[in-house]
Phi, psi and omega in degrees: 000144178268181178298139180088005177078013181279132179278131181263143173276186184298321180292317179297320178294321178301312182286329177296317179292329180286340180268002181296335180296337181293339180263008179291143183300335182276354183254141174084212186268023183252023180297328181295332177285331182277341182233073181293138178088353181294321180297317179295320180295321179294319178295316180296319179295318177298321177297316180296320178295317179296319179294320178295319179294319178298314180295325179290322182282334184246041177291146173292145182290155184284342182253000000 
């Protein structure tokens, strides 16, 4: 049975099974579920890059 209690014929069942890939975690807007911790890593990396740039721009003068 399909969603809503509708009985599918052979053709409908064929296409329902062919559409299962659309619910895979790597497809669509579910990339964050497939890559746990990536957001935290990007923020940490951005912080390190920002800190390095800040330190480079605000070096104490040599004299």
